[in-house]
C-alpha positions in Angstrom: -6.3 -35.7 -9.6 -6.0 -34.7 -5.9 -2.9 -32.6 -6.7 -4.8 -30.7 -9.5 -7.7 -30.0 -7.2 -5.4 -28.6 -4.5 -3.6 -26.5 -7.1 -6.9 -25.2 -8.4 -8.1 -24.3 -4.9 -4.8 -22.7 -4.1 -5.0 -20.4 -7.2 -8.6 -19.6 -6.5 -7.7 -18.6 -3.0 -4.9 -16.4 -4.3 -7.2 -14.7 -6.7 -9.4 -13.7 -3.8 -6.8 -12.8 -1.2 -4.1 -11.0 -3.3 -6.4 -8.2 -4.5 -7.9 -7.8 -1.0 -4.4 -7.7 0.6 -3.0 -5.2 -1.8 -6.1 -3.0 -1.5 -5.9 -3.1 2.3 -2.2 -2.3 2.1 -2.7 0.7 -0.2 -5.5 2.0 2.0 -3.4 1.6 5.1 -0.6 3.7 3.5 -3.1 6.4 2.5 -4.6 6.4 6.0 -1.1 6.6 7.5 -0.1 9.6 5.4 -3.5 11.3 6.1 -3.1 10.7 9.8 -0.1 13.2 9.7 -2.7 16.0 9.4 -3.7 15.2 13.0 -0.5 17.0 14.1 -2.2 20.2 13.1 -4.8 19.7 15.8 -4.2 20.3 19.6 -3.4 17.2 21.6 -6.7 17.6 23.4 -8.6 17.1 20.2 -6.9 13.9 19.2 -9.3 10.8 19.2 -7.0 9.1 21.6 -7.4 11.8 24.2 -11.1 12.5 23.5 -12.4 8.9 23.4 -9.5 6.9 24.8 -8.9 5.0 21.6 -7.9 5.7 18.0 -10.6 6.0 15.3 -9.4 4.8 11.9 -10.0 7.3 9.1 -9.9 10.3 11.3 -6.8 11.6 9.5 -8.5 11.2 6.1 -11.6 13.2 7.3 -9.3 15.9 8.8 -7.3 16.1 5.5 -10.4 16.4 3.4 -11.8 19.1 5.7 -8.5 21.1 5.5 -8.4 20.8 1.7 -12.0 21.9 1.3 -11.7 24.7 3.8 -8.6 26.0 2.0 -10.3 25.9 -1.3 -13.3 27.7 0.2 -11.1 30.5 1.7 -9.0 30.9 -1.5 -12.1 31.3 -3.7 -13.0 34.7 -2.3 -11.1 38.0 -2.9 -9.3 38.1 0.4 -8.2 34.5 0.1 -6.9 35.1 -3.4 -4.8 38.1 -2.2 -3.4 35.9 0.6 -2.5 33.2 -1.8 -0.7 35.7 -4.1 1.2 37.1 -1.1 2.2 33.7 0.0 3.4 32.7 -3.5 5.4 35.9 -3.8 7.0 35.2 -0.5 8.0 31.6 -1.5 9.3 32.9 -4.9 11.8 35.1 -3.0 13.4 32.2 -1.1 16.3 30.6 -3.0 16.0 26.9 -3.9 12.4 26.9 -2.6 11.2 29.1 -5.4 12.4 26.8 -8.2 10.9 23.7 -6.5 7.6 25.4 -5.7 7.1 27.1 -9.0 7.9 23.8 -10.9 5.5 21.8 -8.8 2.8 24.4 -9.0 3.0 24.6 -12.8 2.6 20.8 -13.0 -0.2 20.7 -10.5 -2.1 23.6 -12.2 -1.8 21.8 -15.5 -2.9 18.4 -14.2 -5.8 19.4 -11.9 -7.1 22.5 -13.8 -10.6 21.8 -15.2 -9.6 23.8 -18.4 -6.3 21.9 -18.9 -5.9 19.1 -21.4 -3.1 17.2 -19.7 -3.9 13.5 -19.1 -7.4 14.0 -20.6 -6.8 11.9 -23.6 -5.4 8.4 -24.0 -3.3 7.8 -27.2 -2.0 4.9 -29.1 1.6 5.5 -30.4 4.4 3.5 -32.0 7.0 3.0 -29.3 9.8 2.0 -28.8 10.2 1.1 -32.5 7.9 1.4 -35.6 6.7 -2.2 -35.3 5.3 -2.0 -31.8 2.5 0.0 -30.1 1.9 1.3 -26.6 -0.5 3.6 -24.7 0.5 7.2 -24.0 -1.3 10.3 -22.6 -1.6 13.7 -24.1 0.1 16.3 -22.0 0.1 19.4 -24.3 2.1 20.9 -27.1 5.8 21.7 -27.2 6.6 25.2 -26.0 9.5 27.6 -25.5 12.4 27.4 -27.9 11.6 23.8 -28.6 8.6 24.9 -30.6 10.8 27.1 -32.8 12.7 24.0 -34.0 9.7 21.9 -34.8 8.1 23.0 -38.1 5.4 20.4 -38.1 2.3 19.9 -35.9 3.7 18.2 -32.8 2.2 17.2 -29.5 3.7 16.3 -26.1 2.9 12.8 -24.7 3.8 10.9 -21.6 4.5 7.2 -22.0 4.1 5.4 -18.6 6.0 2.3 -17.6 4.3 -0.8 -16.3 3.3 -1.8 -13.6 4.4 1.5 -12.1 2.9 4.4 -14.2 4.5 7.1 -12.1 7.7 6.6 -14.1 7.9 6.9 -17.8 9.1 8.9 -20.8 8.4 12.3 -22.3 8.1 12.3 -26.1 7.2 14.9 -28.8 5.4 13.3 -31.7 3.7 14.4 -34.9 0.0 14.7 -34.3 -0.8 12.6 -37.4 1.3 9.7 -36.1 -0.8 9.1 -33.0 -4.3 7.6 -32.6 -6.8 9.0 -30.2 -8.4 6.2 -28.2 -12.1 6.0 -27.2 -11.0 5.1 -23.7 -11.1 6.8 -20.3 -7.8 7.7 -18.7 -8.7 5.5 -15.7 -9.4 2.6 -18.0 -6.1 3.2 -19.8 -4.2 3.3 -16.5 -5.8 0.0 -15.4 -4.8 -1.5 -18.7 -1.2 -0.4 -18.2 -0.9 -1.3 -14.5 -2.3 -4.8 -15.2 0.2 -5.3 -18.1 -2.6 -5.8 -20.5 -4.5 -8.3 -18.5 -7.5 -6.0 -17.6 -8.6 -4.8 -21.0 -11.1 -1.9 -21.2 -14.5 -2.6 -22.7 -15.1 -1.9 -26.4 -17.4 1.1 -26.6 -18.1 1.0 -30.3 -17.9 -2.5 -31.7 -17.3 -2.8 -35.4 -20.4 -3.0 -37.5 -21.2 -6.4 -39.0 -23.0 -6.7 -42.3 -25.9 -9.1 -42.2 -25.6 -11.8 -44.9 -28.0 -11.5 -47.8 -30.7 -14.0 -48.1 -30.0 -16.7 -50.7 -32.4 -16.8 -53.6 -35.0 -19.5 -53.6 
């Protein structure tokens, strides 16, 4: 009995500390990467030199300020001309042009408000007809690939678990996929947790009330 109690307490403690530890670790990684933006500031403006000690989160604030300021400057006419000039300059540099253009196309597709990439979670048959998995809509086949597909196909991304940053790119018939009433964030949590954290059911099936028996 005592061993079972210790085991139960141990598991309960793990369930509390493991999420907290992983969350703190991820936040520390993000803060460490964001702190690299402090290198853009003069040494005299660093918190260590201004206040005599480091302030956690300063890099994140500076990074957000740089991103917002860049977006603000690029939204006007002069900023747009500067962006076009900068992109034309990068496109003339060998090797850099291929990397930059590819990354820019992907980022424009993912973060554009008018784009449909990763806006819809799907249920598809994979890796064989008797199994199902979750995928994300990324668009439709293009280029010469579309010339060889006579039916209505869509492009999907099938993430792996628990690391959704790796996965598989597939082209499937639209009629063979099922659109899920599920947010992309909920679908990602479902994938990362390996099916443990199931998203809530938005529209539960209707139940028919039983008829009253005749007296």
